[in-house]
N, CA, C and O of each residue as an XYZ file, in Angstrom:
728
protein
N       0.845     -1.178      0.000
C       0.000      0.000      0.000
C       0.888      1.237      0.000
O       1.780      1.372      0.837
N       0.639      2.128     -0.936
C       1.429      3.346     -1.055
C       0.883      4.430     -0.137
O      -0.255      4.359      0.326
N       1.734      5.454      0.122
C       1.271      6.582      0.931
C       0.177      7.364      0.232
O      -0.704      7.906      0.898
N       0.205      7.437     -1.063
C      -0.803      8.175     -1.805
C      -2.189      7.586     -1.624
O      -3.177      8.321     -1.593
N      -2.274      6.253     -1.501
C      -3.572      5.620     -1.349
C      -4.148      5.831      0.052
O      -5.367      5.842      0.228
N      -3.297      5.994      1.024
C      -3.767      6.203      2.390
C      -4.452      7.562      2.518
O      -5.498      7.674      3.158
N      -3.879      8.567      1.925
C      -4.406      9.919      2.084
C      -5.458     10.302      1.060
O      -6.125     11.324      1.221
N      -5.617      9.537      0.046
C      -6.519      9.907     -1.028
C      -7.975     10.004     -0.553
O      -8.686     10.900     -1.009
N      -8.432      9.166      0.300
C      -9.835      9.149      0.711
C     -10.188     10.300      1.654
O     -11.352     10.698      1.711
N      -9.221     10.847      2.394
C      -9.545     11.870      3.392
C      -9.053     13.263      3.043
O      -9.477     14.227      3.680
N      -8.194     13.407      2.078
C      -7.617     14.707      1.758
C      -8.084     15.166      0.384
O      -8.042     14.411     -0.587
N      -8.522     16.399      0.322
C      -8.929     16.968     -0.951
C      -7.945     18.060     -1.336
O      -7.522     18.846     -0.489
N      -7.589     18.110     -2.584
C      -6.665     19.142     -3.050
C      -7.329     20.507     -3.042
O      -6.718     21.492     -2.629
N      -8.554     20.575     -3.487
C      -9.303     21.837     -3.552
C     -10.683     21.618     -2.941
O     -11.590     21.150     -3.629
N     -10.861     21.949     -1.660
C     -12.194     21.764     -1.075
C     -13.213     22.686     -1.748
O     -12.864     23.773     -2.211
N     -14.427     22.261     -1.797
C     -15.487     23.020     -2.459
C     -15.814     24.305     -1.726
O     -15.408     24.503     -0.581
N     -16.558     25.184     -2.401
C     -16.914     26.482     -1.828
C     -17.878     26.342     -0.657
O     -17.927     27.222      0.202
N     -18.638     25.264     -0.604
C     -19.625     25.086      0.450
C     -19.080     24.422      1.689
O     -19.861     23.980      2.532
N     -17.776     24.331      1.838
C     -17.193     23.655      2.983
C     -16.415     24.653      3.817
O     -15.958     25.674      3.303
N     -16.265     24.372      5.065
C     -15.504     25.237      5.940
C     -16.406     25.944      6.932
O     -17.612     25.698      6.963
N     -15.825     26.830      7.753
C     -16.610     27.477      8.796
C     -17.677     28.424      8.260
O     -18.739     28.552      8.869
N     -17.422     29.088      7.135
C     -18.415     29.993      6.530
C     -18.732     29.473      5.150
O     -17.851     29.382      4.295
N     -19.977     29.134      4.932
C     -20.342     28.606      3.628
C     -21.573     29.335      3.106
O     -22.273     30.019      3.852
N     -21.816     29.177      1.834
C     -22.966     29.806      1.208
C     -22.827     31.307      1.126
O     -21.754     31.826      0.820
N     -23.921     32.008      1.401
C     -23.949     33.461      1.325
C     -23.075     34.103      2.398
O     -22.513     35.177      2.179
N     -22.957     33.458      3.545
C     -22.154     34.010      4.638
C     -20.670     34.108      4.265
O     -19.950     34.924      4.840
N     -20.209     33.310      3.333
C     -18.815     33.372      2.917
C     -18.515     34.653      2.142
O     -17.356     35.054      2.039
N     -19.543     35.296      1.598
C     -19.353     36.500      0.804
C     -19.731     37.773      1.544
O     -19.596     38.863      0.988
N     -20.197     37.668      2.771
C     -20.709     38.818      3.510
C     -19.888     39.041      4.778
O     -19.714     38.121      5.577
N     -19.381     40.264      4.964
C     -18.620     40.589      6.160
C     -18.871     42.036      6.568
O     -19.059     42.909      5.722
N     -18.873     42.274      7.870
C     -19.043     43.631      8.393
C     -17.709     44.237      8.827
O     -17.686     45.314      9.423
N     -16.615     43.568      8.537
C     -15.315     44.017      9.044
C     -14.840     45.321      8.415
O     -14.038     46.030      9.023
N     -15.306     45.658      7.227
C     -14.861     46.901      6.580
C     -15.569     48.137      7.120
O     -15.092     49.255      6.928
N     -16.690     47.951      7.786
C     -17.421     49.068      8.381
C     -16.913     49.272      9.800
O     -17.473     48.732     10.753
N     -15.868     50.039      9.931
C     -15.209     50.218     11.215
C     -16.069     51.037     12.168
O     -16.020     52.267     12.138
N     -16.848     50.383     13.005
C     -17.623     51.039     14.034
C     -18.894     51.718     13.572
O     -19.749     52.024     14.403
N     -19.056     51.967     12.287
C     -20.222     52.694     11.792
C     -21.307     51.772     11.257
O     -22.319     52.263     10.756
N     -21.141     50.470     11.343
C     -22.103     49.585     10.712
C     -23.475     49.674     11.374
O     -24.492     49.494     10.704
N     -23.519     49.946     12.663
C     -24.819     50.090     13.334
C     -25.558     51.328     12.825
O     -26.774     51.309     12.635
N     -24.807     52.390     12.613
C     -25.406     53.619     12.101
C     -25.862     53.437     10.650
O     -26.926     53.926     10.271
N     -25.070     52.741      9.844
C     -25.468     52.457      8.457
C     -26.737     51.602      8.430
O     -27.630     51.840      7.617
N     -26.814     50.619      9.308
C     -27.993     49.771      9.380
C     -29.206     50.571      9.871
O     -30.322     50.360      9.397
N     -28.986     51.486     10.817
C     -30.065     52.346     11.301
C     -30.586     53.245     10.186
O     -31.796     53.431     10.063
N     -29.698     53.801      9.376
C     -30.110     54.617      8.228
C     -30.983     53.806      7.284
O     -32.015     54.281      6.811
N     -30.557     52.578      7.016
C     -31.294     51.703      6.107
C     -32.694     51.424      6.645
O     -33.676     51.542      5.912
N     -32.790     51.060      7.910
C     -34.079     50.697      8.502
C     -35.005     51.912      8.602
O     -36.188     51.818      8.275
N     -34.471     53.051      9.054
C     -35.320     54.242      9.209
C     -35.825     54.764      7.866
O     -36.980     55.178      7.760
N     -34.981     54.750      6.850
C     -35.453     55.206      5.532
C     -36.473     54.224      4.957
O     -37.404     54.641      4.267
N     -36.314     52.930      5.228
C     -37.317     51.952      4.786
C     -38.640     52.165      5.521
O     -39.703     52.115      4.903
N     -38.585     52.400      6.829
C     -39.810     52.641      7.590
C     -40.514     53.922      7.128
O     -41.742     53.965      7.048
N     -39.734     54.963      6.825
C     -40.328     56.195      6.306
C     -41.022     55.933      4.977
O     -42.120     56.434      4.735
N     -40.383     55.153      4.119
C     -40.975     54.843      2.817
C     -42.236     54.000      2.975
O     -43.233     54.245      2.296
N     -42.201     53.006      3.865
C     -43.370     52.139      4.063
C     -44.549     52.943      4.631
O     -45.681     52.806      4.168
N     -44.274     53.777      5.633
C     -45.354     54.591      6.213
C     -45.943     55.547      5.186
O     -47.147     55.803      5.189
N     -45.116     56.062      4.331
C     -45.604     56.978      3.294
C     -46.442     56.223      2.266
O     -47.416     56.765      1.745
N     -46.076     54.989      1.973
C     -46.817     54.201      0.991
C     -48.197     53.807      1.498
O     -49.087     53.526      0.696
N     -48.391     53.782      2.798
C     -49.680     53.401      3.370
C     -50.698     54.528      3.256
O     -51.901     54.285      3.350
N     -50.233     55.750      3.056
C     -51.140     56.904      2.952
C     -52.068     56.685      1.755
O     -51.614     56.468      0.631
N     -53.391     56.747      2.023
C     -54.359     56.427      0.975
C     -54.841     57.642      0.189
O     -55.169     57.518     -0.991
N     -54.888     58.819      0.824
C     -55.336     60.001      0.105
C     -54.633     61.237      0.653
O     -54.181     61.259      1.797
N     -54.553     62.263     -0.190
C     -53.910     63.508      0.229
C     -54.566     64.674     -0.501
O     -55.128     64.510     -1.584
N     -54.485     65.855      0.112
C     -55.033     67.042     -0.547
C     -53.936     67.797     -1.288
O     -54.128     68.195     -2.437
N     -52.797     67.997     -0.648
C     -51.620     68.585     -1.299
C     -50.593     67.466     -1.479
O     -49.821     67.172     -0.567
N     -50.588     66.858     -2.639
C     -49.806     65.634     -2.846
C     -48.358     65.876     -3.264
O     -47.572     64.929     -3.302
N     -47.990     67.093     -3.572
C     -46.625     67.356     -4.014
C     -45.588     66.986     -2.961
O     -44.576     66.362     -3.280
N     -45.828     67.359     -1.721
C     -44.903     67.014     -0.643
C     -44.826     65.522     -0.409
O     -43.753     64.984     -0.133
N     -45.966     64.849     -0.520
C     -46.015     63.398     -0.360
C     -45.218     62.699     -1.446
O     -44.452     61.779     -1.162
N     -45.393     63.130     -2.692
C     -44.682     62.502     -3.803
C     -43.182     62.756     -3.719
O     -42.389     61.861     -4.014
N     -42.783     63.953     -3.326
C     -41.361     64.255     -3.174
C     -40.761     63.423     -2.053
O     -39.659     62.892     -2.193
N     -41.480     63.305     -0.940
C     -41.014     62.487      0.179
C     -40.922     61.024     -0.221
O     -39.995     60.325      0.189
N     -41.875     60.557     -1.017
C     -41.850     59.170     -1.495
C     -40.593     58.898     -2.313
O     -39.905     57.900     -2.096
N     -40.301     59.784     -3.246
C     -39.122     59.616     -4.090
C     -37.833     59.645     -3.265
O     -36.951     58.807     -3.449
N     -37.734     60.615     -2.357
C     -36.504     60.779     -1.586
C     -36.312     59.630     -0.593
O     -35.197     59.129     -0.448
N     -37.369     59.207      0.089
C     -37.219     58.128      1.065
C     -36.878     56.800      0.378
O     -36.081     56.018      0.897
N     -37.475     56.550     -0.778
C     -37.142     55.339     -1.528
C     -35.697     55.394     -2.028
O     -34.972     54.402     -1.956
N     -35.285     56.550     -2.531
C     -33.905     56.711     -3.003
C     -32.918     56.566     -1.855
O     -31.858     55.963     -2.019
N     -33.259     57.117     -0.689
C     -32.383     57.001      0.477
C     -32.223     55.538      0.875
O     -31.117     55.096      1.185
N     -33.312     54.791      0.868
C     -33.234     53.369      1.201
C     -32.364     52.615      0.207
O     -31.512     51.820      0.604
N     -32.571     52.858     -1.075
C     -31.807     52.135     -2.101
C     -30.322     52.507     -2.069
O     -29.467     51.643     -2.261
N     -30.007     53.781     -1.830
C     -28.600     54.185     -1.744
C     -27.932     53.598     -0.505
O     -26.768     53.200     -0.561
N     -28.657     53.540      0.615
C     -28.106     52.919      1.823
C     -27.849     51.437      1.600
O     -26.827     50.900      2.026
N     -28.781     50.792      0.933
C     -28.617     49.371      0.628
C     -27.419     49.149     -0.287
O     -26.646     48.213     -0.081
N     -27.263     49.997     -1.288
C     -26.130     49.890     -2.201
C     -24.798     50.062     -1.464
O     -23.856     49.303     -1.693
N     -24.725     51.054     -0.587
C     -23.484     51.290      0.152
C     -23.160     50.102      1.052
O     -22.005     49.682      1.131
N     -24.168     49.557      1.729
C     -23.932     48.387      2.576
C     -23.492     47.180      1.763
O     -22.617     46.427      2.191
N     -24.087     46.993      0.605
C     -23.689     45.868     -0.251
C     -22.237     46.019     -0.697
O     -21.485     45.044     -0.702
N     -21.845     47.227     -1.070
C     -20.464     47.442     -1.510
C     -19.488     47.195     -0.361
O     -18.463     46.541     -0.554
N     -19.793     47.708      0.826
C     -18.896     47.528      1.961
C     -18.807     46.082      2.438
O     -17.747     45.648      2.890
N     -19.887     45.339      2.346
C     -19.959     44.025      2.982
C     -19.739     42.848      2.043
O     -19.809     41.701      2.485
N     -19.482     43.085      0.790
C     -19.288     41.992     -0.163
C     -17.925     42.126     -0.837
O     -17.242     43.132     -0.643
N     -17.521     41.139     -1.621
C     -16.241     41.224     -2.327
C     -16.169     42.334     -3.366
O     -15.102     42.552     -3.940
N     -17.250     43.036     -3.628
C     -17.229     44.170     -4.555
C     -16.242     45.221     -4.054
O     -15.572     45.880     -4.849
N     -16.158     45.374     -2.737
C     -15.253     46.363     -2.133
C     -13.797     46.100     -2.538
O     -13.028     47.043     -2.728
N     -13.420     44.830     -2.671
C     -12.045     44.478     -3.041
C     -11.748     44.775     -4.508
O     -10.584     44.889     -4.891
N     -12.770     44.898     -5.316
C     -12.576     45.118     -6.752
C     -12.526     46.587     -7.140
O     -12.122     46.912     -8.257
N     -12.921     47.473     -6.253
C     -12.894     48.906     -6.536
C     -11.904     49.587     -5.604
O     -11.452     48.998     -4.622
N     -11.577     50.815     -5.918
C     -10.637     51.582     -5.108
C     -11.294     51.966     -3.782
O     -12.315     52.653     -3.795
N     -10.743     51.547     -2.636
C     -11.358     51.873     -1.344
C     -11.480     53.376     -1.084
O     -12.420     53.806     -0.416
N     -10.561     54.170     -1.592
C     -10.649     55.617     -1.405
C     -11.869     56.177     -2.137
O     -12.524     57.092     -1.640
N     -12.172     55.637     -3.303
C     -13.346     56.102     -4.050
C     -14.641     55.660     -3.376
O     -15.637     56.384     -3.405
N     -14.630     54.479     -2.772
C     -15.821     54.010     -2.056
C     -16.092     54.912     -0.862
O     -17.231     55.317     -0.633
N     -15.049     55.229     -0.100
C     -15.225     56.096      1.072
C     -15.628     57.508      0.661
O     -16.452     58.137      1.325
N     -15.053     58.008     -0.425
C     -15.424     59.331     -0.908
C     -16.868     59.351     -1.385
O     -17.602     60.298     -1.101
N     -17.281     58.321     -2.105
C     -18.673     58.232     -2.558
C     -19.618     58.136     -1.369
O     -20.659     58.793     -1.345
N     -19.260     57.324     -0.390
C     -20.076     57.187      0.815
C     -20.201     58.522      1.538
O     -21.275     58.867      2.031
N     -19.111     59.266      1.601
C     -19.078     60.574      2.264
C     -20.083     61.532      1.623
O     -20.897     62.139      2.318
N     -20.024     61.664      0.299
C     -20.897     62.612     -0.392
C     -22.333     62.119     -0.520
O     -23.267     62.919     -0.464
N     -22.520     60.813     -0.692
C     -23.880     60.265     -0.762
C     -24.579     60.439      0.580
O     -25.764     60.771      0.624
N     -23.857     60.218      1.674
C     -24.452     60.371      3.006
C     -24.840     61.822      3.256
O     -25.923     62.089      3.777
N     -23.978     62.759      2.895
C     -24.300     64.179      3.067
C     -25.505     64.579      2.219
O     -26.447     65.187      2.726
N     -25.479     64.243      0.944
C     -26.571     64.610      0.047
C     -27.894     63.979      0.450
O     -28.931     64.642      0.444
N     -27.858     62.708      0.797
C     -29.080     62.018      1.199
C     -29.646     62.606      2.481
O     -30.857     62.788      2.602
N     -28.776     62.902      3.437
C     -29.251     63.485      4.695
C     -29.896     64.838      4.493
O     -30.947     65.116      5.071
N     -29.280     65.687      3.677
C     -29.837     67.021      3.447
C     -31.141     66.980      2.657
O     -32.096     67.677      2.999
N     -31.185     66.169      1.607
C     -32.390     66.107      0.779
C     -33.536     65.432      1.546
O     -34.692     65.829      1.403
N     -33.222     64.422      2.352
C     -34.260     63.782      3.158
C     -34.785     64.736      4.231
O     -35.975     64.720      4.545
N     -33.917     65.556      4.789
C     -34.356     66.570      5.750
C     -35.282     67.576      5.066
O     -36.322     67.939      5.616
N     -34.911     68.017      3.885
C     -35.750     68.946      3.120
C     -37.096     68.311      2.772
O     -38.137     68.955      2.902
N     -37.080     67.058      2.333
C     -38.334     66.368      1.985
C     -39.213     66.180      3.217
O     -40.437     66.280      3.125
N     -38.606     65.910      4.363
C     -39.382     65.751      5.598
C     -40.017     67.072      6.013
O     -41.158     67.095      6.474
N     -39.292     68.161      5.853
C     -39.842     69.481      6.190
C     -41.000     69.826      5.254
O     -42.046     70.292      5.706
N     -40.820     69.601      3.963
C     -41.881     69.901      2.998
C     -43.106     69.034      3.264
O     -44.236     69.519      3.216
N     -42.882     67.755      3.543
C     -44.008     66.855      3.821
C     -44.699     67.238      5.128
O     -45.920     67.127      5.240
N     -43.926     67.685      6.112
C     -44.519     68.126      7.382
C     -45.392     69.362      7.190
O     -46.378     69.543      7.906
N     -45.042     70.203      6.241
C     -45.828     71.414      5.986
C     -47.072     71.160      5.143
O     -47.999     71.970      5.155
N     -47.106     70.042      4.409
C     -48.217     69.797      3.481
C     -49.049     68.561      3.818
O     -49.913     68.186      3.026
N     -48.823     67.919      4.956
C     -49.541     66.676      5.246
C     -50.974     66.951      5.731
O     -51.321     68.083      6.069
N     -51.799     65.889      5.759
C     -53.216     65.994      6.120
C     -53.500     65.574      7.561
O     -54.662     65.395      7.925
N     -52.484     65.416      8.371
C     -52.622     65.114      9.796
C     -53.168     63.721     10.086
O     -53.904     63.536     11.055
N     -52.817     62.742      9.259
C     -53.182     61.361      9.562
C     -52.027     60.701     10.309
O     -50.895     61.184     10.285
N     -52.334     59.599     10.966
C     -51.328     58.896     11.776
C     -50.173     58.385     10.908
O     -49.010     58.495     11.294
N     -50.493     57.832      9.744
C     -49.435     57.285      8.887
C     -48.536     58.385      8.336
O     -47.330     58.185      8.193
N     -49.108     59.531      8.029
C     -48.285     60.644      7.544
C     -47.367     61.163      8.648
O     -46.199     61.460      8.399
N     -47.886     61.270      9.849
C     -47.058     61.727     10.968
C     -45.945     60.720     11.253
O     -44.811     61.112     11.530
N     -46.263     59.423     11.186
C     -45.234     58.399     11.389
C     -44.167     58.484     10.302
O     -42.978     58.357     10.591
N     -44.583     58.697      9.057
C     -43.617     58.825      7.962
C     -42.721     60.040      8.173
O     -41.516     59.977      7.929
N     -43.308     61.143      8.626
C     -42.523     62.358      8.872
C     -41.520     62.133      9.996
O     -40.366     62.550      9.897
N     -41.962     61.472     11.069
C     -41.059     61.198     12.200
C     -39.905     60.315     11.750
O     -38.749     60.595     12.068
N     -40.208     59.247     11.012
C     -39.142     58.373     10.517
C     -38.245     59.106      9.521
O     -37.046     58.835      9.454
N     -38.810     60.025      8.754
C     -37.997     60.820      7.837
C     -37.008     61.707      8.577
O     -35.835     61.786      8.210
N     -37.495     62.382      9.636
C     -36.592     63.218     10.432
C     -35.540     62.378     11.165
O     -34.379     62.777     11.255
N     -35.942     61.229     11.683
C     -34.981     60.350     12.360
C     -33.923     59.829     11.382
O     -32.737     59.779     11.709
N     -34.363     59.443     10.184
C     -33.422     58.948      9.173
C     -32.469     60.054      8.735
O     -31.270     59.816      8.589
N     -32.990     61.260      8.523
C     -32.107     62.351      8.102
C     -31.120     62.708      9.202
O     -29.975     63.050      8.910
N     -31.540     62.635     10.464
C     -30.582     62.894     11.552
C     -29.534     61.787     11.634
O     -28.383     62.058     11.975
N     -29.913     60.541     11.327
C     -28.927     59.452     11.302
C     -27.919     59.667     10.177
O     -26.722     59.456     10.370
N     -28.395     60.083      9.007
C     -27.487     60.366      7.893
C     -26.527     61.505      8.236
O     -25.326     61.408      7.982
N     -27.052     62.570      8.805
C     -26.203     63.719      9.111
C     -25.238     63.417     10.265
O     -24.130     63.952     10.297
N     -25.647     62.572     11.205
C     -24.729     62.128     12.258
C     -23.614     61.284     11.664
O     -22.446     61.451     12.017
N     -23.968     60.381     10.767
C     -22.961     59.561     10.091
C     -21.995     60.438      9.309
O     -20.787     60.201      9.322
N     -22.527     61.461      8.621
C     -21.665     62.371      7.880
C     -20.711     63.109      8.817
O     -19.527     63.244      8.509
N     -21.213     63.587      9.954
C     -20.337     64.318     10.875
C     -19.264     63.409     11.463
O     -18.141     63.858     11.693
N     -19.584     62.141     11.711
C     -18.572     61.200     12.196
C     -17.522     60.904     11.121
O     -16.334     60.786     11.422
N     -17.969     60.786      9.872
C     -17.012     60.576      8.781
C     -16.139     61.804      8.587
O     -14.947     61.678      8.303
N     -16.721     62.997      8.737
C     -15.957     64.237      8.613
C     -14.912     64.331      9.719
O     -13.768     64.710      9.468
N     -15.302     63.989     10.928
C     -14.360     64.013     12.046
C     -13.227     63.006     11.834
O     -12.064     63.303     12.108
N     -13.576     61.822     11.346
C     -12.563     60.801     11.074
C     -11.619     61.243      9.957
O     -10.422     60.958      9.991
N     -12.174     61.941      8.970
C     -11.361     62.408      7.842
C     -10.329     63.438      8.293
O      -9.187     63.418      7.833
N     -10.731     64.340      9.197
C      -9.796     65.370      9.654
C      -8.857     64.872     10.744
O      -7.825     65.495     10.994
N      -9.191     63.769     11.396
C      -8.277     63.192     12.378
C      -7.170     62.378     11.715
O      -6.106     62.183     12.303
N      -7.410     61.908     10.513
C      -6.408     61.107      9.799
C      -5.211     61.992      9.478
O      -5.383     63.160      9.129
N      -3.995     61.448      9.593
C      -2.811     62.256      9.290
C      -2.770     62.647      7.820
O      -2.954     61.816      6.931
N      -2.526     63.913      7.592
C      -2.450     64.438      6.234
C      -1.025     64.267      5.701
O      -0.066     64.549      6.420
N      -0.868     63.813      4.462
C       0.489     63.683      3.908
C       1.110     65.066      3.721
O       0.477     65.992      3.212
N       2.353     65.174      4.142
C       3.050     66.453      4.035
C       3.954     66.454      2.822
O       4.413     65.407      2.367
N       4.200     67.636      2.309
C       5.140     67.766      1.204
C       6.538     67.722      1.796
O       6.906     68.557      2.622
N       7.286     66.765      1.372
C       8.633     66.605      1.904
C       9.683     66.854      0.844
O       9.460     67.571     -0.132
N      10.808     66.256      1.059
C      11.911     66.428      0.122
C      11.670     65.691     -1.182
O      12.351     65.951     -2.174
N      10.726     64.790     -1.195
C      10.448     64.036     -2.421
C       9.807     64.915     -3.492
O       9.830     64.569     -4.673
N       9.248     66.022     -3.096
C       8.623     66.932     -4.061
C       9.703     67.825     -4.672
O       9.981     68.915     -4.173
N      10.295     67.350     -5.742
C      11.373     68.061     -6.422
C      10.806     68.709     -7.670
O       9.940     68.142     -8.336
N      11.292     69.892     -7.983
C      10.809     70.566     -9.181
C      11.192     69.781    -10.431
O      12.264     69.178    -10.490
N      10.320     69.790    -11.418
C      10.556     69.057    -12.655
C      11.665     69.704    -13.487
O      12.358     68.998    -14.219
N      11.851     71.016    -13.397
C      12.863     71.682    -14.207
C      14.259     71.202    -13.844
O      15.136     71.128    -14.705
N      14.468     70.879    -12.582
C      15.782     70.424    -12.143
C      16.120     69.063    -12.730
O      17.292     68.752    -12.944
N      15.111     68.258    -12.991
C      15.369     66.915    -13.488
C      15.795     66.903    -14.956
O      16.426     65.942    -15.397
N      15.471     67.935    -15.716
C      15.803     67.948    -17.125
C      17.132     68.634    -17.400
O      17.650     68.515    -18.510
N      17.702     69.339    -16.444
C      18.994     70.011    -16.634
C      20.126     69.007    -16.499
O      20.041     68.088    -15.685
N      21.180     69.165    -17.280
C      22.331     68.259    -17.144
C      23.043     68.485    -15.806
O      23.025     69.593    -15.270
N      23.657     67.447    -15.279
C      24.325     67.520    -13.983
C      25.633     68.312    -14.036
O      26.001     68.950    -13.049
N      26.333     68.284    -15.156
C      27.637     68.935    -15.243
C      27.559     70.315    -15.869
O      28.560     70.763    -16.427
N      26.493     70.983    -15.817
C      26.346     72.278    -16.487
C      26.893     73.404    -15.668
O      26.845     74.558    -16.094
């Protein structure tokens, strides 16, 4: 009996994707890239979804412009939050430039927070005083405050990071084209 025959039944050269401690969908999903902010990102997602659901339950309105604007913004906020979480938590993050992902997250969070705050204010001024409209407005204000809090934390983190300084490596280009023995 050879050594190869002894190990052949128990050892695999390439174990399948469904084996090991993390298998299936869990093998592709991780929260490790969201350093401390994942709870806030999840809160943004849930609050914007609740605002959208409460707004969708509204059956009639007299001034519908604010309702329609709030509907569009709350749905967009939910979808953008979902997109950002998917990028951070899946292997997509490894395929794109992390600096661009963080920059996109920074500006999307700011824009979404401000526009959702504006939509909540407009909807609060034009609603018909039903329970579902008030709930949608409350969730809209809570979601916009979560977005703006996340933005302020990202801004603070951005300014706490050490800034690269111009050192001796920054040499003028004109010096490089001149001959050394001139």
